[in-house]
C-alpha positions in Angstrom: -15.7 -15.5 -8.1 -13.4 -12.6 -8.9 -13.6 -9.9 -11.6 -15.1 -10.7 -15.0 -13.0 -10.1 -18.2 -15.0 -7.0 -18.9 -14.4 -5.6 -15.3 -10.7 -6.3 -15.7 -10.4 -4.6 -19.1 -12.6 -1.6 -17.9 -10.4 -1.1 -14.8 -7.1 -1.1 -16.8 -8.6 1.1 -19.5 -9.1 3.8 -16.8 -5.6 3.6 -15.3 -3.0 6.1 -16.2 0.7 6.4 -15.2 3.3 8.9 -16.5 2.5 11.2 -19.4 2.7 9.3 -22.6 2.8 5.9 -21.0 0.0 3.5 -21.6 -1.2 0.5 -19.5 -3.2 -2.1 -21.3 -4.2 -5.8 -21.2 -2.0 -7.7 -23.6 -3.5 -11.1 -22.8 -6.3 -12.3 -20.5 -6.9 -16.0 -19.8 -8.7 -17.9 -17.0 -5.4 -18.0 -15.1 -3.4 -14.9 -16.0 -3.7 -11.2 -16.7 -0.8 -9.9 -18.8 -0.4 -6.2 -18.4 1.7 -4.2 -20.8 3.3 -0.8 -19.9 3.9 0.9 -23.3 6.5 3.7 -23.2 6.9 5.6 -26.5 10.2 7.2 -25.6 12.6 6.6 -22.8 16.3 7.4 -22.3 18.6 4.5 -23.3 20.9 3.6 -20.3 23.2 1.7 -22.7 23.6 4.4 -25.3 23.7 7.8 -23.5 21.9 10.5 -25.4 19.7 8.1 -27.3 16.1 7.1 -26.7 14.0 4.1 -27.5 10.5 2.8 -27.4 9.7 0.0 -24.9 6.9 -2.3 -23.9 7.2 -4.0 -20.5 4.9 -7.0 -19.9 4.1 -8.7 -16.6 1.8 -11.5 -15.7 -0.6 -11.3 -12.7 -2.2 -14.4 -11.3 -5.8 -13.9 -12.0 -6.8 -16.2 -9.0 -5.4 -13.5 -6.7 -7.7 -10.8 -8.1 -11.1 -10.7 -6.4 -11.8 -6.9 -6.5 -10.9 -3.8 -8.4 -8.7 -2.8 -5.4 -6.8 -6.2 -5.8 -6.2 -5.5 -9.5 -5.1 -1.9 -8.9 -2.7 -3.1 -6.1 -1.3 -5.8 -8.4 -0.7 -3.4 -11.2 1.0 -1.1 -8.8 3.1 -3.8 -7.1 3.8 -6.1 -10.0 3.8 -4.0 -13.1 4.8 -0.4 -12.1 7.0 -1.2 -9.1 9.0 -3.8 -11.1 9.4 -1.4 -14.0 10.7 1.4 -11.8 13.0 -1.0 -9.9 14.4 -2.2 -13.2 15.0 1.4 -14.3 16.7 2.2 -11.0 19.0 -0.9 -11.5 19.9 0.4 -15.0 20.6 3.9 -14.0 22.2 3.6 -10.4 25.9 3.5 -10.9 29.0 4.0 -8.7 32.4 5.1 -10.1 31.2 4.3 -13.7 29.9 0.8 -12.8 26.3 -0.3 -12.7 25.6 -1.6 -9.2 23.1 -4.2 -10.2 23.5 -6.5 -13.2 20.7 -6.1 -15.7 20.2 -7.6 -19.2 23.1 -10.1 -18.6 21.2 -13.2 -19.6 
């Protein structure tokens, strides 16, 4: 059967990450859970010395979520890990060049 909408919302409501960051449900359908990671202030890798506010959104296939543990693992592996990998790709440089292309679409 999986988790109900109330159980999903309640689980995410009790999740925390870094100070000032917020995890929330942006959209919840029969098929998808869209989790937002809201960051009020983060260093801008394109404009050194400047900061910006960001919201990262990721979709999780609701059919893969049967338990609270499944949801927590999905948030960790889909939302947080992809966010941190993206940040690493933006900030990891060699001889003044970004090693992984980001935002080139």
